[in-house]
C-alpha positions in Angstrom: 79.5 85.1 74.6 81.2 86.1 77.3 80.3 84.5 80.6 80.9 85.5 84.2 80.2 82.7 87.0 79.1 83.3 91.0 79.2 80.7 93.3 78.5 80.8 97.1 78.3 78.5 99.7 76.5 79.3 103.5 78.8 77.8 106.4 75.3 75.4 106.3 75.2 74.4 102.8 79.5 73.5 102.5 78.3 70.4 104.2 75.3 69.9 102.4 75.8 67.1 99.5 75.8 68.2 96.1 76.3 71.9 97.1 79.8 72.3 97.7 82.1 75.1 95.2 83.7 72.4 93.7 80.3 70.6 92.0 78.7 74.2 91.1 81.7 74.9 89.4 82.2 71.8 87.9 78.7 71.4 86.3 78.9 75.4 85.5 81.9 74.8 83.7 80.5 71.7 81.7 77.6 73.7 80.6 79.7 76.8 79.2 81.4 73.9 77.1 78.5 72.6 75.8 77.1 76.2 74.7 80.6 77.3 73.5 80.6 80.2 75.9 83.8 81.8 77.1 84.7 82.1 81.0 85.5 85.6 81.7 85.8 85.0 85.3 84.5 82.7 88.1 83.7 85.2 91.2 83.5 82.9 94.7 81.8 83.9 98.0 82.8 81.0 100.3 80.9 81.2 103.5 78.8 83.6 103.0 75.0 84.3 103.5 73.1 85.5 100.9 71.0 87.7 102.9 72.1 90.5 101.8 74.3 91.8 98.7 77.5 92.6 101.4 79.9 90.0 99.8 83.1 90.8 97.9 82.9 88.6 95.0 79.1 90.0 94.4 80.2 93.9 94.8 83.4 93.2 92.4 81.1 91.1 89.9 78.6 94.2 89.8 81.5 96.8 89.3 82.9 94.6 86.4 79.1 94.5 85.1 78.9 97.8 84.7 82.5 98.1 82.9 80.9 95.3 80.1 83.8 93.0 80.9 81.1 90.3 80.4 77.5 89.2 79.1 75.8 86.5 80.8 76.5 86.0 84.4 75.5 81.9 85.1 75.1 80.5 88.6 73.9 76.8 89.6 70.8 78.1 91.4 68.5 81.8 92.0 68.9 81.1 95.7 73.2 81.1 95.3 73.0 85.0 94.0 70.2 86.4 96.5 67.9 84.7 98.9 66.0 88.4 99.2 63.6 89.4 96.9 64.6 92.9 97.3 68.3 92.3 96.5 67.6 90.1 93.3 65.1 92.7 91.9 68.1 95.2 92.3 70.9 93.0 91.0 68.1 92.1 88.1 68.1 95.6 87.2 71.3 96.5 87.3 71.9 93.6 85.0 69.4 94.6 82.5 70.9 98.1 82.5 74.5 97.0 81.6 73.0 94.8 79.1 73.7 91.6 81.1 71.7 88.7 80.9 70.8 85.8 83.8 71.1 82.4 83.4 70.5 79.5 86.3 72.0 76.6 85.6 69.0 74.5 87.5 65.9 76.7 86.8 64.1 78.2 83.7 63.6 82.0 83.5 62.0 83.8 80.8 61.9 88.1 82.1 61.2 89.3 78.6 57.3 88.7 79.8 55.1 89.3 82.6 54.8 86.0 84.0 58.4 85.2 84.0 59.4 88.1 85.9 56.5 86.7 88.6 58.2 83.2 88.5 61.2 84.6 89.3 60.4 87.0 92.0 58.2 84.0 93.8 61.2 81.9 93.5 63.0 84.7 95.1 60.4 85.2 97.4 60.4 81.3 98.4 64.0 81.4 99.4 63.8 83.9 101.2 61.2 82.3 103.1 62.7 79.6 103.9 65.7 81.1 104.9 63.5 83.0 107.4 61.6 79.8 109.2 64.6 77.7 109.2 66.3 80.5 111.2 63.2 80.8 113.6 63.4 76.9 114.1 66.9 76.7 114.9 66.7 80.1 117.2 63.3 78.3 119.3 65.4 74.8 119.9 68.5 76.3 120.9 66.6 78.7 123.4 64.4 75.3 124.9 67.8 73.7 125.3 69.4 76.3 127.3 66.4 76.8 129.3 67.0 73.8 130.7 70.5 74.0 131.3 71.3 71.5 128.2 74.7 71.7 126.1 73.9 73.1 122.9 75.3 71.1 120.1 78.7 71.6 118.5 82.4 71.2 119.7 83.0 71.4 123.1 84.4 74.4 124.0 88.6 74.6 124.7 89.6 73.1 127.8 86.8 70.5 127.8 86.3 66.9 126.3 83.2 64.5 126.3 83.9 61.3 127.6 80.7 59.0 127.4 78.4 61.5 127.1 80.0 63.8 129.5 81.3 67.1 129.1 84.6 66.5 131.3 87.8 69.1 131.9 91.2 68.9 130.2 93.4 69.9 133.1 96.2 71.4 130.5 93.8 73.1 128.8 92.3 74.6 131.7 95.2 76.1 132.9 95.4 77.8 129.9 92.1 79.0 130.5 92.6 79.9 134.1 96.1 81.9 132.4 93.9 83.8 130.1 91.0 85.0 132.3 93.9 86.0 135.1 95.9 88.1 132.6 93.3 90.1 130.9 92.6 92.2 133.6 96.2 93.4 133.3 97.0 93.6 129.7 94.7 93.5 126.4 93.7 90.3 124.3 96.2 91.1 121.3 99.2 90.8 124.1 97.7 87.9 125.4 96.9 85.9 122.1 100.7 87.2 121.1 102.4 85.3 123.6 100.5 82.5 123.6 101.7 82.1 120.2 105.4 82.9 121.0 105.4 80.3 123.3 104.1 77.8 121.5 100.4 77.0 122.5 98.6 75.4 119.8 95.0 75.5 119.7 92.9 71.8 120.0 93.0 71.7 116.4 96.7 72.5 116.0 96.8 75.9 114.8 97.8 79.8 116.3 95.5 81.2 118.3 93.6 84.4 116.8 92.4 87.7 118.8 88.5 87.1 117.9 88.9 83.2 119.3 90.8 84.3 122.5 88.2 87.2 122.8 84.7 84.9 122.4 86.7 82.1 124.8 86.7 85.2 127.3 83.3 86.5 126.7 82.2 82.3 127.0 80.2 81.8 130.2 80.4 77.6 129.6 84.2 78.6 131.5 82.0 79.1 134.5 79.6 76.2 135.0 76.8 78.0 132.8 75.0 78.2 129.1 73.7 81.0 127.5 74.0 84.9 127.1 72.2 87.5 129.1 70.7 85.1 131.1 72.8 82.6 132.3 71.5 78.9 133.6 73.4 76.6 135.7 74.1 73.1 134.0 75.7 69.9 134.8 79.1 70.2 134.0 82.2 71.7 136.3 83.5 75.6 135.4 87.2 76.0 135.3 86.8 79.4 136.8 84.2 81.1 139.3 80.8 83.1 138.0 82.5 86.0 140.0 85.2 85.7 138.2 83.9 85.2 134.7 81.6 88.7 135.8 84.8 90.6 137.0 86.1 89.9 133.7 82.9 91.1 131.1 82.8 94.2 133.6 86.6 95.4 132.8 86.0 93.6 129.0 83.1 96.2 128.9 85.1 99.3 130.3 87.8 98.8 127.6 85.3 98.6 125.3 84.1 102.0 126.1 87.3 103.4 126.9 88.9 102.9 123.5 85.7 103.2 120.9 87.2 100.4 119.1 84.4 99.8 116.3 85.3 97.8 113.0 81.7 97.5 112.1 79.5 98.9 108.9 79.2 102.5 110.5 82.4 103.3 109.1 83.4 102.8 105.0 87.4 101.9 104.7 89.0 103.8 101.7 91.8 101.6 101.5 90.2 98.3 102.8 91.0 95.1 100.1 94.0 97.1 98.8 96.3 97.7 101.6 99.1 95.6 102.4 101.7 95.2 104.8 105.2 95.8 103.5 106.6 93.7 106.7 104.9 90.5 106.1 102.6 91.0 103.0 99.3 90.6 104.2 96.2 92.6 103.5 95.3 95.9 106.6 92.1 95.3 108.0 90.6 99.1 108.9 89.4 99.7 112.7 87.9 102.8 113.8 90.1 104.0 117.2 90.4 107.3 119.0 87.7 108.8 116.5 90.3 108.4 113.7 90.3 105.2 111.0 93.5 103.6 110.6 94.4 99.9 109.0 96.2 97.1 111.2 98.3 94.4 109.5 96.3 90.8 109.5 99.1 89.0 111.2 99.4 91.3 114.1 95.6 91.5 114.2 95.7 87.6 114.7 98.4 87.5 117.0 101.2 86.4 114.6 104.5 88.0 114.6 104.8 90.9 112.2 106.7 94.6 113.2 104.0 96.5 111.1 102.1 99.3 113.0 99.0 101.0 112.5 98.6 103.5 109.8 96.3 106.3 109.3 93.8 106.3 106.3 94.6 110.1 105.8 98.2 109.5 105.6 97.6 106.9 102.9 95.5 109.6 101.0 98.6 112.3 101.4 101.0 109.5 99.9 98.9 109.1 96.7 97.3 112.4 96.0 101.3 113.7 96.8 102.4 111.7 94.1 99.0 111.8 92.0 100.6 114.0 89.0 103.5 111.7 89.1 101.0 108.0 88.7 99.6 109.5 86.1 101.9 110.8 83.5 104.1 107.2 84.2 100.8 105.5 83.9 99.9 106.7 80.6 103.5 106.4 79.1 103.5 103.0 80.5 100.5 101.9 78.8 101.3 103.7 75.6 104.4 102.2 75.5 103.2 98.8 76.1 99.8 99.3 73.3 101.8 100.5 71.1 104.3 97.4 70.9 100.7 95.2 71.2 98.8 96.9 68.5 102.0 96.9 66.0 101.9 93.1 66.4 98.6 92.9 66.1 98.3 94.9 62.7 101.3 92.5 61.8 99.0 89.4 62.0 96.1 90.4 61.2 97.6 92.4 57.8 99.4 89.0 57.1 95.4 87.4 57.4 94.2 89.6 54.9 96.9 88.6 52.2 96.1 84.9 53.3 92.6 85.6 52.0 92.9 87.0 49.2 95.2 84.2 48.5 92.5 81.7 49.2 89.7 83.0 47.3 92.4 83.6 44.5 92.6 79.9 44.5 88.7 79.2 44.6 88.1 81.2 41.9 90.7 79.3 39.4 88.7 75.7 40.8 85.8 77.4 39.5 87.2 78.1 35.9 88.6 74.8 36.0 84.8 73.1 36.3 86.3 72.0 39.9 83.8 73.0 42.0 79.8 75.1 40.8 78.8 78.0 41.4 76.9 77.7 44.7 80.1 76.2 46.2 82.3 79.5 45.1 79.6 82.1 46.3 79.2 79.9 49.8 83.4 80.0 50.2 83.9 84.0 48.9 80.8 84.6 51.1 82.9 83.2 54.3 85.8 85.1 53.4 84.6 88.5 52.9 82.8 88.2 56.6 86.1 87.3 57.9 88.0 90.2 55.6 84.9 92.6 56.9 86.1 91.7 60.8 89.7 91.8 59.9 89.5 95.5 58.8 86.7 96.3 61.8 89.6 95.3 64.2 92.6 97.4 62.2 89.9 100.6 62.9 89.9 99.9 66.4 93.5 99.7 66.9 94.2 102.9 64.8 91.9 104.5 67.7 94.6 103.5 71.0 95.9 106.8 71.4 92.3 108.3 71.7 91.4 105.6 74.6 94.9 106.7 76.3 93.9 110.4 76.1 90.7 109.6 78.1 92.1 107.3 80.5 94.2 110.5 81.7 91.8 112.6 81.5 89.2 110.8 84.2 92.8 110.2 86.0 93.0 114.1 86.4 89.9 114.5 87.3 89.8 111.9 90.1 92.2 114.4 91.6 90.5 117.3 91.0 87.6 116.2 92.6 88.7 113.6 95.7 87.2 115.8 98.3 83.9 115.9 97.0 83.2 112.8 96.5 81.9 110.7 99.7 83.9 107.7 101.2 81.8 104.8 99.9 82.8 106.5 96.2 86.3 107.0 97.1 86.2 103.1 98.6 84.9 102.0 94.5 87.3 104.5 92.6 90.6 103.5 94.7 89.2 99.7 94.4 89.0 100.1 90.6 92.5 101.9 89.9 94.2 100.1 92.7 94.9 96.0 93.2 97.6 96.3 95.8 99.2 99.1 97.6 101.9 98.1 100.0 102.9 100.7 102.9 104.9 101.0 106.3 104.8 103.3 109.4 108.1 104.6 109.4 108.0 107.0 112.5 105.1 109.0 113.9 102.6 110.5 111.0 104.7 109.1 109.0 104.3 106.1 106.3 106.5 104.7 103.5 105.0 103.1 99.8 107.1 101.5 97.7 105.9 102.7 94.3 107.5 99.5 92.9 105.3 97.0 94.5 102.6 99.4 93.4 100.1 97.6 91.4 96.9 98.4 89.0 93.8 97.0 88.5 93.0 94.9 85.3 91.2 97.8 83.2 94.8 99.0 83.3 96.1 95.6 81.5 97.8 94.4 84.7 101.2 95.8 84.6 102.7 97.1 87.9 103.9 100.7 88.0 108.0 100.6 87.8 107.8 97.9 85.5 109.0 99.9 82.5 
């Protein structure tokens, strides 16, 4: 029985005793061992809420379930999979359609009966209610503290520290904050981030600065002596900048947002997200929408790190992939065929040797019976076991002889993909690209030009994990 393990922790759950990823995985693996189940793969979403299905590992799991790569989905607890009744029903219906069973380690569900399905939905409804209730309570408490001008708990902002319960300014950090609020009126957030890292100015934890961290700092009214969002309430702590300076920066950031229309949000589907990598530094490239175009930027540059990789337009990647598609199909087909033939020959030899060994064992059992060393019942049991194994081996041999037919189907599917690409929706294109490729390394070589290294273009699991260019 092939089993897929799914683990998840939200940001809050990471700190709760007994619910860590390691704890979940340890108990799930122990259960698989006790059941003699083979673990196909472990899918993990770390620090992600179960409020919806937009989770990278969960989406990969559902794709693999559709391919029939495992027989059972195992989770530690139902709410690790979903806290939404609607989403749970969708997922369970998909799993049933793909003939994949669902198992929770700490709960017992029998989805074959009406009462069992009702109980499962009730548990899911309680998980959803619990999530929403906790959120409502936290919101009420935080709003009450803000209205009273109290500092909301958690780590105090960069530039401050708490001494004897009082928020106090840290002078050297305060100078960095003042410089940020001054420079943002002249340059962008990315430039400020890169400059901080180039000068070796660390964050409080000693890490490099991230673009998002700098942006959030510039939006934080705490530096002007206030708390809250939208409606600011004055507090007792001293501001590092004035309210006028803070308001001026907020207006500036608002104008820049409207001017450049930068939106890296769910309104756009980035076809190569998760697959494209920067050929300069090797890190992933994130999609963003700017000036009516979908582009990809190196994660090192996005976070203010040192990388010279430039923005890459999505349509240029499309053009390269499909101008080289025929070559990729032919090379891939020949590569898989070569490897499969070598692998098939080796397996066939092994299976044929085992058939000969089984025949020898059956003859020995018959000789033991003729010599009255075993009785008829023992002979029947042993011969039955050997005949069963013989049948399994012959089935495997028959399957290996069908390799050529499977390769033809793969090639035909790729040719259909090439011919129908323009008719697909972006969401369908993204799913196909992620199923086909594991990594595509790309670099910008000039205006409206890119370069993709074929030797570093990696195909996904269903192409046996071999890289184009290896043969």
